[in-house]
Structures are given as structure tokens and as C-alpha cells.
C-alpha positions as CSV (number, residue, x, y, z in Angstrom):
1,M,0.0,0.0,0.0
2,C,1.4,3.4,-0.9
3,C,2.2,6.1,1.7
4,G,-0.5,8.4,0.5
5,A,-3.2,5.8,1.0
6,L,-1.9,4.9,4.4
7,L,-1.8,8.5,5.6
8,R,-5.4,9.1,4.7
9,T,-6.3,7.4,8.0
10,P,-6.9,10.2,10.4
11,V,-4.5,10.6,13.4
12,R,-6.3,10.2,16.7
13,S,-5.8,12.2,19.9
14,C,-2.7,11.5,21.9
15,S,-4.5,11.4,25.2
16,P,-3.4,8.2,27.1
17,K,-5.8,5.2,27.1
18,R,-5.3,2.0,29.0
19,F,-5.1,-0.9,26.6
20,V,-2.4,-3.0,25.1
21,V,-1.4,-2.1,21.5
22,T,-1.2,-5.1,19.1
23,A,0.8,-5.4,15.9
24,S,-2.3,-5.0,13.8
25,R,-2.7,-1.4,15.0
26,F,0.4,-0.3,13.1
27,S,-0.8,-1.0,9.6
28,D,-1.7,2.6,8.9
29,L,1.9,3.8,9.3
30,P,4.0,4.5,6.1
31,R,6.7,1.9,5.6
32,F,9.3,4.3,4.3
33,P,8.1,7.9,5.1
34,A,9.4,10.6,2.8
35,D,10.2,14.0,4.1
36,P,6.7,15.5,3.6
37,D,5.2,12.5,5.4
38,L,7.7,12.1,8.2
39,A,6.2,14.5,10.7
40,E,2.8,12.9,10.3
41,A,4.2,9.4,10.5
42,L,6.1,10.2,13.7
43,T,2.9,11.8,15.1
44,A,1.0,8.7,14.5
45,A,3.7,6.6,16.1
46,A,3.8,8.9,19.1
47,C,0.1,8.5,19.6
48,R,0.4,4.7,19.6
49,L,3.2,4.8,22.0
50,H,1.3,7.0,24.4
51,E,-1.8,4.7,24.2
52,T,0.1,1.8,25.7
53,S,-0.8,0.8,29.3
54,S,2.6,0.0,30.8
55,P,6.3,0.3,30.2
56,D,6.4,-3.3,28.9
57,S,3.7,-2.6,26.4
58,T,5.4,0.6,25.4
59,L,8.7,-1.3,24.7
60,D,6.7,-3.9,22.7
61,A,5.0,-1.2,20.6
62,A,8.3,0.6,20.1
63,V,10.1,-2.4,18.5
64,R,7.2,-3.1,16.2
65,L,6.9,0.5,15.2
66,A,10.7,0.7,14.6
67,V,10.3,-2.0,11.8
68,E,7.5,0.0,10.3
69,L,9.3,3.4,10.4
70,L,13.0,2.7,9.8
71,P,13.9,2.3,6.1
72,G,15.6,-1.1,5.7
73,A,14.7,-2.6,9.0
74,D,13.5,-6.2,9.2
75,H,13.7,-6.8,12.9
76,A,14.1,-4.8,16.1
77,G,14.8,-5.1,19.8
78,I,15.3,-3.1,22.9
79,S,17.8,-4.2,25.4
80,V,19.7,-3.0,28.5
81,M,23.5,-3.2,28.4
82,E,25.9,-3.1,31.4
83,R,29.4,-1.8,31.6
84,D,30.8,-5.3,31.5
85,N,29.0,-5.9,28.2
86,R,26.2,-8.1,29.7
87,R,23.0,-7.6,27.8
88,Q,19.3,-8.3,28.6
89,T,16.7,-8.1,25.9
90,L,13.5,-6.4,27.1
91,A,11.4,-6.4,23.8
92,W,11.8,-8.0,20.4
93,T,9.9,-8.5,17.2
94,D,11.3,-12.0,16.4
95,E,13.1,-14.8,18.1
96,V,16.1,-14.1,15.9
97,V,16.5,-10.8,17.8
98,R,16.7,-12.6,21.1
99,A,19.2,-15.0,19.8
100,A,21.3,-12.2,18.4
101,E,21.2,-10.1,21.5
102,D,21.8,-13.0,23.9
103,R,25.1,-13.9,22.2
104,H,28.1,-12.9,24.2
105,P,30.7,-10.7,22.4
106,L,33.8,-12.4,21.0
107,V,36.6,-12.8,23.5
108,G,39.1,-9.9,23.5
109,K,36.9,-7.9,21.2
110,Q,34.6,-4.9,22.0
111,P,31.0,-5.5,20.9
112,Y,29.7,-3.3,18.2
113,W,27.4,-1.4,20.7
114,H,30.3,-0.3,22.9
115,P,30.6,3.2,21.3
116,L,27.0,3.9,22.5
117,W,28.5,4.9,25.9
118,T,29.7,8.1,24.2
119,A,27.7,8.3,20.9
120,P,24.0,8.4,20.3
121,A,24.1,5.8,17.5
122,V,26.3,3.1,16.0
123,T,26.0,1.1,12.8
124,V,27.3,-2.2,11.4
125,E,27.3,-1.9,7.6
126,D,28.0,-5.6,6.9
127,S,28.5,-8.2,9.6
128,E,30.1,-10.6,7.1
129,G,33.0,-8.1,6.8
130,A,33.5,-7.9,10.6
131,G,35.7,-11.0,10.6
132,E,36.1,-13.8,13.1
133,A,32.8,-15.5,12.2
134,D,30.6,-12.7,13.5
135,P,27.5,-14.4,15.1
136,L,25.2,-11.9,13.4
137,A,26.3,-13.0,10.0
138,G,25.6,-16.6,11.0
139,M,22.0,-15.7,11.7
140,G,21.6,-13.8,8.4
141,L,21.6,-10.3,10.0
142,R,23.9,-8.3,7.8
143,S,23.2,-4.7,9.0
144,V,22.7,-3.2,12.4
145,L,21.6,0.3,13.6
146,S,21.7,0.8,17.4
147,L,20.2,3.9,18.9
148,R,20.6,5.0,22.5
149,L,17.4,5.5,24.4
150,R,18.7,6.0,28.0
151,A,22.2,6.1,29.5
152,D,23.7,6.5,33.0
153,R,27.1,5.5,34.4
154,R,26.2,1.8,34.8
155,R,23.8,0.9,31.9
156,L,22.5,1.7,28.5
157,T,19.0,1.2,27.1
158,V,19.2,0.7,23.4
159,L,16.9,0.3,20.4
160,T,18.5,-1.9,17.7
161,A,17.2,-2.4,14.2
162,Y,18.5,-5.3,12.1
163,A,18.4,-5.9,8.4
164,R,19.1,-9.0,6.3
165,K,20.8,-6.9,3.6
166,P,24.3,-5.3,3.9
167,R,24.5,-1.5,4.2
168,A,20.8,-1.2,4.7
169,F,20.8,1.8,7.0
170,D,21.7,5.1,5.5
171,E,21.7,8.7,6.8
172,E,18.0,8.9,6.3
173,A,17.4,5.9,8.5
174,L,19.7,7.3,11.1
175,R,17.8,10.6,11.1
176,I,14.4,8.9,11.4
177,G,15.8,6.6,14.1
178,R,17.0,9.4,16.3
179,L,13.7,11.3,16.0
180,F,11.8,8.1,16.8
181,T,13.9,7.2,19.8
182,A,13.2,10.7,21.2
183,H,9.4,9.9,21.1
184,V,10.0,6.4,22.6
185,G,12.0,7.9,25.5
186,I,9.2,10.4,26.3
187,A,6.5,7.7,26.0
188,L,8.5,5.3,28.2
189,D,9.0,7.9,30.9
190,S,5.2,8.7,30.8
191,A,4.2,5.0,31.1
192,T,6.6,4.5,34.0
193,V,5.2,7.5,35.9
194,R,1.6,6.2,35.3
195,E,2.5,2.8,36.5
196,Q,4.3,4.2,39.6
197,L,1.3,6.4,40.4
198,T,-1.1,3.4,40.0
199,E,1.0,1.3,42.2
200,A,1.2,4.0,44.8
201,M,-2.6,4.3,44.9
202,R,-3.0,0.5,45.2
203,T,-0.4,0.5,48.0
204,R,-2.1,3.3,49.9
205,D,-5.4,1.5,49.7
206,L,-3.9,-1.8,50.8
207,I,-2.1,-0.2,53.8
208,G,-5.4,1.6,54.7
209,Q,-7.2,-1.7,54.7
210,A,-4.6,-3.4,56.9
211,T,-4.6,-0.4,59.3
212,G,-8.4,-0.7,59.6
213,I,-8.1,-4.5,60.3
214,L,-5.6,-3.8,63.1
215,M,-7.8,-1.1,64.6
216,E,-10.7,-3.5,64.8
217,R,-8.7,-6.4,66.2
218,L,-6.5,-4.6,68.6
219,G,-8.9,-1.9,69.7
220,I,-6.5,0.9,68.9
221,D,-6.7,4.2,66.9
222,A,-5.5,4.7,63.3
223,A,-2.1,6.2,64.4
224,G,-1.4,3.3,66.7
225,A,-2.4,0.7,64.1
226,F,-0.1,2.3,61.5
227,D,2.8,2.5,64.0
228,S,2.2,-1.2,64.8
229,L,2.3,-2.0,61.1
230,V,5.5,-0.1,60.6
231,R,7.2,-1.7,63.6
232,A,6.2,-5.2,62.4
233,S,7.6,-4.4,58.9
234,Q,10.9,-3.3,60.4
235,R,11.1,-6.2,62.8
236,E,10.4,-8.8,60.1
237,N,12.3,-7.0,57.4
238,V,9.3,-7.1,55.1
239,K,8.1,-4.2,52.9
240,L,5.2,-2.4,54.4
241,R,3.0,-3.1,51.4
242,D,3.8,-6.8,51.5
243,L,3.0,-7.0,55.2
244,A,-0.2,-5.1,54.6
245,R,-1.2,-7.5,51.8
246,R,-0.6,-10.5,54.1
247,I,-2.8,-9.0,56.8
248,V,-5.6,-8.3,54.3
249,D,-5.3,-11.7,52.7
250,V,-5.5,-13.5,56.1
251,H,-8.5,-11.3,57.1
252,S,-10.3,-12.1,53.8
253,G,-9.6,-15.8,53.8
254,P,-11.8,-18.5,55.3
């Protein structure tokens, strides 16, 4: 389907809604957006990212959108990388991505993503030319474009696109990728805050229920019940919310 036909689908409001985005929701995005279409394509992608209900679903949406948006991309993944080059894959479009990202780097050789500690992006033009039987080439992944999402002193969060063709990612792909990762980072921060606020509300309600149960059973006021809960949490080295959940579960049980 051509980009013009795809873009006739109206872009919906970006206000957050709580549901999981599936791959079928991305069919109205242009596969290779040209300059006049790029802003609209990124707007549509941003809306879909902000419609996700949790950080995990945001990551899942991001890797699928990356394949739709980035020229040349066949697969994509998001992973966390440590200073010692350990890597944990958080989201992936295909099992080949997990296999590629779970492989350990060759002994005595820095992995291709190492420059991301100081640079926003890194590419592998052709894994077959990397020498020493590069594991990516063995899986049919010839080109790589890695883009930094987050970074601190200890770890990197990286979006990586893979292609089956050599030299698949040009300057245009890099430009689109950097714009897209900016949207992903904002959406991920937003989803994380929403999840934290939701958990805080649930925890508050749970502690309130446990406090009420202690008031009834021990015949004490709210302040005394809460102090008792805190002391028990410290004594047993259990998080306050976990202790509150145990009290509520026991009270609600047979």
C-alpha cells in the first residue's frame, strides 16, 4: 500500500488510554516515510506509544513501530547493556533478535554497541565483513543500527534495528531513528510514571485496609495501628505493602 493511502487514515488524539497495542494497530503507518510524510508518521507513532498501558507494552510497541518506520529494518529489539557488556533483551519483534542479543561478544573484542557509551548511534554496515565469524552474519543479520534510548554511568537502554541486507541503514534511516527514539523515551517515561502512580494508589489503599483491620482487632486508633504495622515491617524486614497484603489476605480468607 502506498504512503498516500496509508496516511489518509486520520490521526487520533494522543491522550493516554489504558489498553495493550497489538501489531495490527500499526498497519496505517507508512513503511518508508518521505520528508513530507515524516512528521505525520512520527505523530501517528507517538500516539500509539502513548496509548500503551505499561512500560512493557510501550517497549513492545516501540520495536514493532521501529520496523514500520525505519527504512531497511527487518527486525528490532530493545535491550539493557551493562558496563561489563552483559545484555538483557526487554522487547523483540522476532526470536532471531533474542538469539542475536543473547550472544556474548567475541573474547578480546569490544562489541559493536560499545561506542554507544559516548555516541547516540552506531551502525554495522556488513556483519560478514566484521571478521572472526561474527555471530550476526551466521543468523543472516547483515546490517545493524543501534540507537541509545537512555544512559547512565552503569547501563544503557538501546533500540536496535537489524536488516538482512548489507549496508541497509543510510543517513535517512539514522535521522528517522534518532527522531523516533526521542518519542520512545518520552512515552516510556510517561508510562513509567503512570505505573508508579497506579502502584502508589494501590499500596495506599492496601495499607489503609490493613490499618483498619488492626484497629478493629487490637482496639487501637489509626495512628497506633499504623505504628504497629511499621514496627512489624521493620522487625520482620518485610516491605510495608507486602505485610499489609498478608494481613488483608488473612482477614479475607476462610
